[in-house]
C-alpha positions, 0 to 999 in steps of 0.5 A: 412474560411467555416467549414462544417461537413465533414473532409475537410482540412482547411488552417492549414492542419488539419480538423475541427474535428481534431482541435476540438478534441484537444481543451479540451487538449489545454484548460486543459494545459492553465487553472489552475485547483484546481486539478492541484493546489492541486497536486502541493501542495501535490508534494511540501509538501508530506513528511511533510504531511506524517509525520504530519498526521502520514501516513504509507509509503511503508517502514513502511509496509515492516518493519511491515511485517518483524516484523510480520514474526519474531513475528510469528516465535517466537510464533511458537517456544514458542508453540513448547517449551510449548508442550515439557514442557507439555510432560515433566511435564506429564512424571514427574507427572507419575514418581511422581505417581509411586514413591508414589504408591511404597512407 
């Protein structure tokens, strides 16, 4: 079989350049690589790694977000109560001052 630079068909029905373009995929699928081994390792041990390394998961982030919303709400309520208490304290102070002046 003679192969030249044009897109002539060979015995298999595909051109040389078509088959040449398929080579990287064919090689990658047959040769184990470090990346594939590492991916397989992490796939098998993912939950143990998360627990061992104390990594944050999406469910952890959802729980933290809910807690943050709750704490923010509580803080807002406390500030509102503080403002109300300060207003009451000012009124009581004014009443005490007026009682002291009248006696």
